[in-house]
C-alpha positions in Angstrom: 19.4 29.7 7.2 17.2 30.2 3.9 14.1 31.6 4.0 12.6 28.5 2.7 13.7 27.1 5.8 12.2 29.7 7.9 8.7 29.7 6.3 8.0 26.3 5.4 5.5 24.5 7.3 5.8 20.6 8.8 6.1 18.4 5.9 3.4 16.1 6.8 0.3 18.1 7.2 -2.1 15.3 5.4 -2.5 13.2 2.5 -4.5 15.0 0.1 -5.9 12.1 -2.4 -9.3 13.7 -2.8 -10.5 17.3 -2.4 -12.8 18.7 -0.2 -12.1 15.6 2.4 -15.1 13.5 3.7 -14.8 15.4 7.2 -15.9 18.3 5.2 -19.1 16.5 4.1 -22.5 17.2 5.7 -26.2 15.7 5.9 -28.1 17.2 2.6 -31.6 18.0 4.1 -32.8 18.2 1.0 -31.7 14.5 -0.1 -31.3 15.3 -3.7 -32.5 12.9 -6.6 -29.4 11.4 -8.3 -31.6 11.8 -11.5 -30.9 15.5 -11.1 -27.7 15.6 -10.1 -26.6 13.7 -12.8 -28.9 15.1 -15.6 -26.5 17.8 -17.0 -23.3 15.7 -16.5 -21.0 14.2 -19.4 -21.1 10.7 -19.1 -19.1 9.3 -21.6 -15.6 8.9 -19.5 -16.9 8.1 -16.2 -14.7 6.5 -13.5 -16.4 3.3 -11.5 -15.4 2.3 -7.7 -17.0 -0.4 -5.8 -16.0 0.1 -1.7 -15.7 -3.4 -0.2 -15.5 -2.1 3.8 -14.2 -5.4 5.0 -10.7 -7.1 6.2 -8.9 -9.5 8.0 -7.1 -7.1 10.5 -6.8 -3.9 10.9 -3.6 -2.5 10.9 -2.8 0.0 13.6 -2.2 3.2 11.1 -5.4 2.5 9.2 -8.1 5.2 9.2 -10.1 3.7 6.2 -13.6 3.2 6.7 -13.3 -0.8 6.8 -14.4 -3.3 9.7 -12.4 -6.3 10.9 -14.2 -9.5 9.9 -17.6 -10.2 9.2 -20.3 -12.5 10.7 -21.8 -15.2 8.7 -24.4 -13.6 6.0 -22.8 -10.1 6.1 -21.1 -9.8 2.7 -23.6 -11.5 1.1 -26.2 -9.2 2.5 -23.5 -6.2 1.6 -23.3 -7.2 -2.1 -27.4 -7.6 -2.3 -27.2 -4.3 -0.9 -24.3 -3.1 -3.5 -26.7 -4.3 -6.1 -29.8 -2.5 -5.2 -27.5 0.5 -5.2 -26.3 0.1 -8.7 -29.7 -0.7 -10.1 -30.6 2.4 -8.8 -28.0 4.8 -9.6 -27.8 3.1 -13.3 -31.3 4.3 -13.6 -30.7 7.8 -12.3 -28.1 8.1 -14.8 -30.8 7.8 -18.0 -30.8 6.2 -21.1 -30.9 10.1 -23.1 -27.1 9.8 -23.7 -24.5 6.8 -23.9 -23.2 6.5 -20.2 -19.5 4.7 -20.5 -17.3 4.0 -18.0 -13.2 4.9 -18.9 -11.8 2.9 -15.5 -13.1 1.3 -12.9 -11.5 0.0 -9.4 -12.4 -2.5 -6.5 -11.3 -0.8 -3.2 -11.8 -0.7 0.5 -10.9 -2.2 3.0 -9.8 -5.1 1.1 -11.8 -6.1 -1.9 -10.2 -9.6 -1.9 -11.5 -10.2 1.1 -14.2 -11.7 -0.4 -14.6 -15.2 -1.5 -13.8 -16.0 -5.3 -17.5 -16.7 -5.8 -18.4 -13.4 -4.4 -15.6 -11.2 -6.5 -17.2 -13.0 -9.5 -20.9 -11.8 -8.1 -18.8 -7.9 -7.6 -17.8 -8.2 -11.6 -21.2 -9.1 -12.7 -22.9 -5.9 -10.3 -20.2 -3.6 -12.0 -20.7 -5.3 -15.4 -24.5 -6.3 -15.8 -25.8 -3.7 -13.1 -23.7 -0.6 -14.3 -22.8 -1.7 -17.6 -19.3 -1.3 -17.0 -16.9 -3.0 -19.8 -14.4 -4.7 -16.8 -12.1 -6.3 -19.8 -11.9 -2.8 -22.0 -10.8 -0.5 -19.1 -8.2 -0.5 -16.9 -9.3 -2.5 -13.7 -7.5 -1.7 -10.6 -8.0 -4.0 -7.2 -6.5 -3.7 -3.8 -5.4 -7.0 -2.3 -3.1 -8.0 1.1 -0.6 -11.1 1.3 -3.1 -12.8 3.2 -6.5 -12.8 0.8 -4.3 -12.8 -2.7 -5.0 -16.4 -3.0 -5.0 -18.2 -6.1 -8.4 -18.9 -6.9 -9.4 -15.0 -6.2 -6.9 -13.8 -8.3 -7.7 -16.6 -11.1 -11.3 -14.7 -10.9 -9.6 -11.1 -11.2 -7.4 -12.2 -14.2 -10.4 -14.0 -16.1 -12.6 -10.8 -15.4 -10.0 -8.6 -16.6 -8.0 -7.0 -13.8 -5.1 -5.0 -15.1 -3.6 -3.7 -11.9 -3.0 -5.6 -8.6 -2.1 -3.3 -5.8 -0.7 -5.3 -2.9 -0.5 -3.7 0.8 2.9 -5.0 1.9 4.4 -2.3 4.0 7.4 -3.8 5.2 9.4 -6.9 4.2 10.5 -6.4 7.7 8.9 -8.8 10.2 9.7 -6.4 13.2 8.4 -3.4 11.6 5.4 -5.3 10.5 4.5 -6.2 13.8 5.6 -2.4 14.9 2.6 -1.0 12.3 0.2 -3.5 14.1 0.2 -5.4 10.7 0.8 -9.0 11.7 2.4 -10.8 8.8 5.2 -12.7 8.1 7.9 -12.3 5.0 7.5 -15.7 3.5 3.8 -15.4 3.6 4.2 -11.9 1.6 6.5 -13.4 -0.8 4.3 -16.7 -1.5 1.7 -13.9 -2.3 3.9 -12.2 -4.8 4.5 -15.0 -6.4 0.6 -16.0 -6.8 0.0 -12.5 -8.3 2.7 -13.1 -10.8 1.7 -16.3 -11.7 -1.9 -14.9 -12.2 -0.5 -12.7 -15.0 -1.7 -9.3 -14.0 -0.1 -6.8 -16.3 0.3 -4.4 -13.4 1.8 -5.2 -10.1 2.3 -2.5 -7.5 3.8 -2.8 -3.9 3.0 -0.4 -1.0 5.6 0.6 1.4 5.6 2.9 4.2 8.0 4.9 5.7 8.5 6.1 9.3 7.8 3.0 11.4 9.3 2.6 14.9 12.4 1.3 14.7 13.3 1.6 10.9 16.3 2.8 9.6 17.5 3.8 6.3 19.4 0.4 6.3 15.9 -1.5 6.7 14.0 0.9 4.4 16.2 -0.1 1.6 16.4 -3.7 2.8 12.3 -3.6 1.9 12.7 -1.4 -1.2 15.4 -4.1 -2.4 13.0 -7.1 -1.4 10.5 -5.1 -3.6 12.5 -5.0 -6.5 13.1 -8.5 -7.0 9.7 -8.9 -8.2 10.1 -6.0 -10.6 6.8 -4.2 -9.8 5.3 -1.7 -12.4 4.6 0.4 -9.7 5.7 1.3 -5.9 3.7 3.5 -3.4 6.0 5.0 -1.1 3.7 6.0 2.3 4.7 8.0 5.0 3.2 6.6 8.4 1.1 9.2 9.8 -0.9 8.8 13.0 -4.5 9.5 13.6 -7.1 9.6 15.9 -9.2 6.6 16.5 -6.6 4.1 15.0 -4.7 1.3 16.6 -1.4 3.6 16.7 -3.6 6.9 17.7 -3.3 6.0 21.5 0.3 7.3 20.9 0.9 11.0 21.2 0.3 12.7 17.9 1.7 16.5 18.5 4.2 18.1 16.4 7.5 15.9 16.0 10.2 17.2 14.1 12.7 14.4 14.8 10.1 12.3 13.1 9.4 15.0 10.4 13.0 15.0 9.6 13.1 10.9 9.8 10.4 10.4 7.4 12.0 13.0 5.1 15.1 11.1 5.1 13.9 8.3 4.4 11.6 9.3 1.8 14.5 10.7 -0.6 16.4 7.6 0.2 13.7 5.7 -0.8 12.9 8.0 -4.4 16.6 8.3 -5.2 16.8 4.7 -4.8 14.0 3.8 -7.0 15.3 6.6 -9.6 18.8 4.7 -9.7 16.5 1.1 -10.6 15.0 2.4 -13.5 11.8 3.9 -11.9 10.2 7.3 -12.4 8.2 9.6 -10.3 4.8 10.2 -11.0 4.1 12.1 -7.5 5.3 12.3 -4.0 4.0 8.8 -3.4 3.9 6.8 -6.6 7.1 5.4 -8.9 6.7 3.6 -12.1 9.1 1.4 -13.6 10.4 3.2 -17.0 9.6 0.4 -19.3 6.4 -0.4 -17.7 3.3 -1.1 -20.4 1.0 1.9 -20.5 -1.7 1.4 -18.0 -4.6 4.3 -17.3 -7.7 5.7 -19.7 -6.2 8.2 -21.9 -9.7 10.0 -22.0 -10.4 10.2 -18.0 -9.1 12.8 -16.3 -9.6 12.9 -12.3 -9.6 16.8 -12.0 -12.7 16.8 -14.1 -14.4 14.0 -14.9 -17.0 12.3 -13.0 -17.4 9.0 -10.2 -19.6 6.8 -9.5 -18.8 5.2 -6.0 -21.2 2.2 -4.9 -20.6 1.0 -0.9 -21.4 2.6 2.1 -17.7 4.2 2.2 -17.1 5.2 -1.4 -17.8 8.6 -2.9 -19.4 10.3 -6.2 -18.8 13.4 -8.0 -20.7 15.4 -10.0 -19.4 19.2 -11.2 -21.8 20.7 -8.5 -21.9 18.0 -5.6 -19.5 15.7 -4.2 -21.5 12.6 -1.8 -21.3 9.5 -0.3 -22.7 8.0 3.0 -22.1 8.8 6.8 -18.4 8.7 7.2 -16.3 7.2 10.5 -13.4 6.0 11.4 -13.9 4.0 15.1 -15.1 0.7 14.6 -18.7 1.0 16.5 -19.9 3.5 14.7 -18.5 2.0 11.2 -20.3 -1.1 11.9 -23.5 0.8 12.6 -23.3 2.5 8.8 -22.9 -1.0 7.1 -25.6 -2.9 8.8 -27.4 0.3 8.1 -26.4 0.4 4.3 -27.4 -3.6 3.8 -30.9 -2.9 5.2 -31.7 0.0 3.0 -34.4 -0.4 0.1 -33.7 0.1 -3.8 -35.3 3.7 -3.5 -33.1 4.8 -0.6 -30.0 4.8 -3.5 -32.0 6.8 -5.5 -30.8 9.8 -3.2 -27.6 11.7 -1.9 -27.4 11.7 1.4 -23.8 13.4 2.9 -21.9 15.6 0.6 -20.6 19.4 -0.4 -21.5 21.2 -2.7 -18.7 22.4 -5.3 -18.7 26.6 -5.9 -16.4 27.8 -8.5 -13.2 28.5 -6.4 -13.9 25.0 -4.9 -13.5 23.6 -8.3 -10.6 26.0 -9.1 -9.2 24.8 -6.1 -9.5 21.0 -6.6 -8.4 21.2 -10.3 -5.0 23.2 -9.3 -4.3 20.9 -6.2 -5.0 17.5 -7.8 -3.1 18.5 -10.9 -0.1 20.1 -9.1 0.4 17.2 -6.9 1.2 15.3 -10.0 4.9 15.2 -11.3 3.6 16.4 -14.6 2.1 19.2 -13.4 -0.6 21.5 -14.4 -0.8 22.5 -18.1 -1.9 26.2 -17.9 -3.8 26.3 -21.5 -6.1 23.4 -19.7 -6.8 25.4 -16.8 -7.7 28.5 -19.1 -9.8 26.8 -21.3 -11.7 25.0 -18.2 -12.3 28.4 -16.0 -13.1 31.1 -18.5 -9.7 32.4 -19.4 -8.1 32.8 -16.1 -4.8 31.4 -14.7 -3.8 29.5 -11.6 -1.7 32.7 -11.2 -4.6 35.0 -11.2 -7.1 33.1 -9.3 -4.0 31.8 -6.3 -1.7 34.4 -6.5 -0.4 34.3 -2.6 -0.6 30.7 -2.6 1.9 30.0 -5.6 3.9 32.7 -4.8 4.4 31.3 -1.4 5.2 27.9 -3.1 7.6 30.1 -5.4 9.3 31.3 -2.5 10.0 28.0 -0.8 11.8 26.3 -4.1 8.7 24.2 -4.3 7.6 25.6 -7.9 9.8 25.8 -10.8 10.9 28.7 -11.9 9.4 30.9 -15.0 5.9 31.3 -16.3 6.0 28.5 -18.8 3.1 26.8 -20.2 3.1 23.5 -17.4 3.0 24.8 -13.8 5.3 22.1 -11.9 6.7 21.2 -8.8 10.4 21.1 -8.1 11.4 17.6 -6.6 11.7 19.4 -3.0 7.9 20.5 -4.0 7.0 16.8 -4.3 8.5 16.2 -1.5 6.5 18.6 0.6 3.1 17.9 -1.1 1.5 16.6 2.4 2.2 20.4 3.3 1.5 22.2 0.0 -2.0 20.2 -0.8 -3.4 21.4 2.7 -2.7 25.0 1.9 -5.0 25.0 -1.1 -8.0 24.4 0.8 -10.8 27.1 1.1 -11.1 28.6 4.1 -15.2 27.1 4.5 -13.5 23.8 3.7 -11.0 24.1 6.8 -13.7 24.9 9.0 -16.1 22.5 8.0 -13.3 20.2 8.6 -12.2 21.5 12.0 -15.6 21.3 13.1 -16.1 17.9 12.3 -17.2 15.7 15.2 -14.7 12.7 15.1 -16.7 8.9 15.3 
């Protein structure tokens, strides 16, 4: 037995898609003005994110900020509030220097829960209120099979959507039911046909492994069903069972057998996609090798700012990450959405919940978000950003542990990069880079 086997933690700790996590945010008693927060920030390569917190159903594994359905008038009232927020935020960004968005995304929830007319209005808010040129930048939109209708897809294609991400999760109807995702494969296939007919340049298909009853055979069968459509991207997600979700009623303790099953399915899926002409870009993301280039050449999530609109979105400046209140439970989410829709424009000129970013937290974020990508971290970029210091100087203990476990490529080259096993253990590696202060804040967060 190797030392790596002895010391490695459980492989599925948490999915780190942003740092610090929103459970580390707290109410900002001083309610800082956005105009002050953004006054000294670079604004020539921002990311714009619009959040739509509605879904037709809530999957059993989902802990996103979203509610099921919307009473008459709620989506319209939400877009009214989104427009008020956009006006206040754009004013706060000022006119002294040019404001340019390098990338845009509509997420949720399910943005395509909105009608075609409402999606048109959403695009108008992004363009006319915020000043984003949606036809000139990458625009990614999330959708579900049930809401990927021809009229909605036509609006998105006309307004410049370059990527459509379809949450399929499984092509096996039995597995979909086990994940509390009511859908039929025939409906999924029909939706995929509509997406391809719409001509969106990049189709992404989300799939999940680790579902009850799933075997390597059924997993590979789902992958093959996805490959028929030659998606430019595939995201492979391990199933997590989180508190306050539909599946969260099931016991959520240490389960080495389930860990082994998920690792086995991950490796089978990874190898299958690599053999079919896909390149691995992160633990979850695989991109077809011959797919057209996608993404902003001048935007880096580790360093550049983000503007989030909507009550589930977050925004990033160099000194503060901020959002509205966060919840997972249905009752609390509804209350937050209802509060958001009644707010006057003046309320949106302030940050209400967030976490201030110290130099140490900024270094951790940069290392974490770079290292979890297959391309790794360019040490020279880190040195330039952080005063000549190297990751090895700032995080010697963490990097030594990763190297001892075989998670880092050997040698002190110009790029700090994970090995294939390191990528496989991204959900254990990422949390080890959390600061003690962030860990304490997350542990003290009261779930709601």
